[in-house]
C-alpha positions in Angstrom: -10.2 5.0 -29.0 -11.8 3.2 -26.1 -11.8 4.8 -22.8 -11.6 2.7 -19.6 -12.0 3.8 -16.0 -10.6 2.1 -12.9 -12.1 3.2 -9.5 -9.7 2.6 -6.5 -10.5 5.0 -3.6 -9.0 2.9 -0.9 -5.8 3.1 1.3 -2.2 3.6 -0.1 -1.4 0.0 -0.1 -4.6 -0.9 -2.0 -3.7 1.8 -4.6 -0.1 0.4 -5.2 -1.5 -3.1 -5.6 -3.8 -1.9 -8.4 -0.8 -0.8 -10.5 -0.1 -4.4 -11.8 -3.7 -4.7 -12.8 -3.7 -1.4 -14.7 -0.4 -2.5 -16.5 -1.9 -5.7 -17.7 -5.1 -4.0 -18.6 -3.2 -1.6 -20.8 -1.4 -4.5 -22.3 -4.7 -6.3 -23.1 -6.4 -3.1 -24.4 -3.4 -1.5 -26.0 -5.4 1.0 -28.0 -7.4 2.2 -25.0 -6.6 5.0 -22.6 -7.0 4.3 -18.9 -8.2 6.9 -16.3 -8.4 6.3 -12.6 -10.6 7.6 -9.9 -8.6 8.0 -6.6 -8.7 10.0 -3.5 -6.3 12.9 -3.0 -3.9 11.1 -0.6 -3.3 8.3 -3.2 -3.4 10.4 -6.5 0.3 10.7 -6.6 0.6 7.0 -7.1 -1.6 6.8 -10.1 -0.2 9.9 -11.6 3.3 8.3 -11.5 2.1 5.2 -13.3 3.2 5.0 -16.9 0.0 3.3 -17.9 -2.5 5.9 -16.6 -3.8 8.8 -18.7 -5.5 11.0 -16.2 -6.4 10.9 -12.5 -9.9 12.0 -11.4 -10.0 13.1 -7.8 -13.0 11.9 -5.6 -12.9 14.2 -2.5 -15.2 12.0 -0.4 -14.4 14.1 2.8 -14.8 17.3 0.8 -17.1 18.5 -2.0 -18.2 15.0 -2.9 -19.2 14.0 0.6 -22.9 14.8 0.0 -25.4 13.0 -2.4 -25.5 16.2 -4.5 -21.6 16.2 -4.8 -21.5 12.6 -5.6 -24.2 12.9 -8.3 -22.1 15.8 -9.7 -19.0 13.5 -9.8 -21.0 10.7 -11.5 -22.4 13.2 -14.0 -18.8 14.1 -14.9 -17.9 10.6 -15.5 -21.1 10.2 -17.6 -19.9 13.1 -19.8 -16.5 11.4 -20.5 -18.1 8.5 -22.3 -16.2 5.6 -20.8 -16.9 2.3 -22.6 -16.0 0.2 -19.4 -15.4 0.6 -15.6 -13.5 -1.8 -13.5 -13.8 -1.3 -9.7 -11.4 -3.1 -7.3 -13.0 -0.9 -4.6 -16.0 -2.4 -3.2 -17.6 0.5 -1.2 -21.3 1.7 -1.2 -20.2 5.1 -2.5 -18.4 3.5 -5.5 -21.5 1.5 -6.2 -23.6 4.6 -6.4 -21.0 6.2 -8.8 -21.3 3.1 -11.0 -25.1 3.2 -11.0 -25.2 6.9 -12.0 -22.3 6.8 -14.5 -24.5 5.4 -17.4 -21.7 3.1 -18.5 -23.0 -0.3 -19.5 -19.9 -2.5 -19.2 -19.0 -2.5 -15.5 -17.1 -5.0 -13.5 -17.1 -5.5 -9.7 -16.4 -8.1 -7.1 -18.9 -10.6 -5.5 -18.4 -9.0 -2.0 -19.0 -5.3 -3.2 -21.8 -3.2 -1.8 -24.8 -3.1 -3.9 -23.1 -5.7 -6.2 -26.0 -6.0 -8.6 -25.3 -2.5 -10.0 -22.4 -4.2 -11.8 -23.1 -5.8 -15.0 -20.3 -8.4 -14.6 -19.8 -9.8 -10.9 -16.3 -11.4 -10.5 -16.0 -13.9 -7.5 -13.7 -12.4 -4.7 -11.1 -15.1 -3.9 -10.0 -14.5 -0.3 -7.4 -17.2 -0.5 -5.1 -15.5 -3.0 -3.0 -12.3 -3.0 -4.7 -8.9 -3.8 -2.7 -8.6 -7.1 -4.2 -12.0 -8.1 -7.7 -10.9 -7.2 -7.4 -7.7 -9.3 -6.2 -9.8 -12.2 -9.4 -11.8 -11.8 -11.3 -8.7 -12.1 -10.0 -7.8 -15.5 -9.9 -11.5 -16.7 -6.1 -11.7 -16.9 -5.1 -15.3 -17.0 -2.1 -15.7 -14.7 -0.2 -18.9 -13.5 1.3 -19.6 -10.1 4.6 -18.1 -11.2 3.8 -15.2 -13.4 1.4 -13.1 -11.3 4.2 -11.5 -9.2 4.5 -8.3 -11.2 6.0 -5.4 -9.4 4.1 -2.1 -9.3 5.8 0.4 -11.6 6.1 4.1 -11.1 8.0 7.0 -12.7 10.2 9.1 -10.4 10.9 12.7 -11.3 14.4 14.1 -11.4 13.5 16.6 -8.7 12.5 13.7 -6.4 15.8 11.9 -7.0 17.7 15.2 -6.3 15.8 15.8 -3.1 16.5 12.2 -1.9 20.2 12.5 -2.8 20.5 15.8 -1.2 19.1 14.4 2.1 21.6 11.5 2.0 24.5 13.8 1.5 23.4 16.3 4.1 23.2 13.5 6.7 26.1 11.4 5.5 23.8 8.4 4.9 25.3 5.7 2.6 23.7 3.1 0.4 22.9 -0.1 2.2 21.2 1.3 5.3 18.2 -0.4 6.9 14.8 1.4 6.6 12.4 0.9 9.4 8.8 2.0 9.3 7.2 1.7 12.8 3.9 3.3 12.2 0.3 2.3 11.1 -3.0 4.0 11.2 -4.2 1.1 13.4 -2.6 0.6 16.9 -3.0 -3.2 16.8 -0.9 -3.4 13.6 2.0 -1.5 15.2 4.9 -3.7 16.4 5.7 -2.5 20.0 8.1 0.5 20.0 10.3 -1.1 22.7 10.8 -4.1 20.5 11.6 -1.9 17.5 14.3 -0.2 19.7 15.8 -3.5 20.5 16.0 -4.5 16.9 17.4 -1.2 15.8 19.9 -1.3 18.5 21.2 -4.8 17.3 21.5 -3.3 13.8 23.5 -0.2 15.0 25.8 -2.5 17.1 26.6 -4.3 13.8 27.6 -0.9 12.2 24.4 -0.5 10.2 22.8 3.0 9.6 19.1 2.9 10.2 16.6 5.3 8.6 13.2 5.8 10.1 10.5 6.5 7.6 6.8 7.4 7.6 4.3 10.1 7.1 3.4 13.0 9.3 1.2 10.9 11.5 4.1 8.7 12.3 6.2 11.5 13.7 5.5 10.8 17.3 6.5 7.1 17.0 9.7 7.9 15.1 10.7 10.6 17.6 10.2 8.3 20.5 12.6 5.7 18.8 15.1 8.3 17.6 15.7 9.6 21.2 17.2 6.4 22.2 20.1 6.7 19.8 22.7 9.4 19.5 24.1 8.4 16.1 23.6 6.2 13.0 19.8 6.4 13.4 18.0 9.1 11.3 14.4 10.2 11.4 12.9 11.1 8.0 9.2 10.8 9.0 7.1 13.5 7.3 9.9 14.8 5.0 9.0 13.0 1.8 6.0 12.3 -0.5 5.0 8.8 -1.5 7.0 8.7 -4.7 10.0 10.4 -3.0 9.7 7.8 -0.2 10.0 5.0 -2.9 13.1 6.7 -4.3 14.4 6.7 -0.7 13.7 3.1 -0.1 15.5 2.1 -3.3 18.9 2.9 -1.5 18.2 0.5 1.5 19.4 -3.0 1.9 16.3 -3.9 3.8 13.0 -2.5 4.7 11.5 -3.6 8.0 7.8 -2.5 8.4 4.4 -3.3 9.9 1.5 -4.6 7.8 1.0 -1.3 6.1 1.6 0.8 3.2 5.5 0.8 3.3 5.4 -2.9 2.5 4.0 -2.0 -0.9 6.3 1.0 -1.4 9.2 -1.3 -0.7 8.0 -3.6 -3.6 7.8 -0.5 -6.0 11.4 0.1 -4.9 12.2 -3.7 -5.3 14.2 -4.1 -2.1 14.2 -6.8 0.5 11.0 -6.3 2.7 10.4 -7.8 6.2 6.8 -7.3 7.2 5.7 -7.9 10.7 2.2 -9.0 11.3 0.6 -8.2 14.7 -3.2 -8.3 14.7 -3.6 -9.2 11.0 -2.4 -12.1 9.0 -0.5 -12.7 5.6 -3.4 -14.9 4.3 -5.4 -11.6 3.8 -3.4 -11.3 0.7 -1.3 -8.2 1.3 2.1 -9.7 1.9 5.3 -8.7 0.0 6.1 -10.9 -2.9 9.1 -9.5 -4.6 12.3 -11.7 -4.5 13.9 -12.3 -1.1 11.2 -10.6 0.8 9.2 -12.2 3.5 7.2 -11.7 6.8 6.8 -12.8 10.4 3.7 -13.5 12.2 2.6 -15.4 15.5 -0.3 -17.4 14.2 -1.0 -19.9 17.0 -3.3 -17.5 18.7 -7.1 -18.1 19.1 -7.8 -14.4 18.8 -5.8 -13.7 15.6 -6.8 -12.2 13.4 -9.2 -9.9 15.3 -10.2 -7.9 12.3 -9.4 -7.1 8.6 -7.8 -3.7 9.4 -7.1 -3.5 13.2 -8.2 -1.6 16.1 -7.2 1.4 18.4 -6.4 -1.1 21.1 -6.4 -4.8 21.6 -10.0 -6.1 22.0 -8.9 -8.6 24.8 -6.2 -6.3 26.3 -3.3 -8.6 26.0 -1.8 -7.7 22.5 -0.1 -11.2 22.5 0.1 -11.0 18.6 2.7 -8.3 19.0 4.3 -9.1 22.3 5.0 -12.8 21.5 6.8 -11.8 18.3 9.9 -11.1 20.4 12.9 -9.1 19.0 15.1 -12.1 18.9 12.9 -13.7 16.2 13.2 -10.5 14.1 16.9 -10.2 14.6 17.4 -13.9 13.7 15.4 -13.5 10.5 17.3 -10.4 9.4 20.7 -12.2 9.9 19.4 -15.1 7.8 
């Protein structure tokens, strides 16, 4: 039985968008087993995939941070006798692991660090979606219509029970609107005061609104929640990634910044409206499931200002967020 390794140690969204690739890889190599290298914060995603055999944790801020630790990790991979490695991740650290792994059949992108450590270098097409790029990496031939494969995950009964118990306790009914106002990068966050206007419009129409996010988003969600006495609920920090997917499944719509919840919403297969401030959809991380979409003010000379974003607007205007006024969002929601 062949053993295949996939290395993806990037952010949550990147991890989710690797799942369709792993599914197709399993379909193409049905007799093989597929393991994944991930970081601790995304391991839950790969563990929940029905196509992944084992998840190997790379603790790049912990015991694998040093050269010695990285060499030890690479030696562990070498002992496992993988026949092939695919690496959607393009970092220097990943290249070192590839180089030390002893695996002959290795596949990486043309814009990877130390790209020549890979035996097969695949052209990175910046004009298509990330899912399509990952399909290119494994040689899966897709058409214009059949690449939109939703990421698949398994949800445990305990996760379902926890979510249902939260709904019952707070008297939240199916069909609420989920709102994710956070992001690691400040220039990717839609203005809080605008979010409040959008949520107020929803509440006035009789909708329940559920604020979602991780521990790092609590400050933002609390600022929004304090503007509403009822029908707005704050669940930030209460649920894991897989539990959050189960939570989102019960929503009629998810409104989110260009961040991980966009892709969690696709896992849940609900309507997703992604708001782009400093980044743009053409980077290839937009929602592609049915009836989902995005909004972005693109007639700005300064946009995009970076691939990920910044802690503050480089030119101090933040027009990319401020010009995407709440009326535009509300109109799109109604449509």
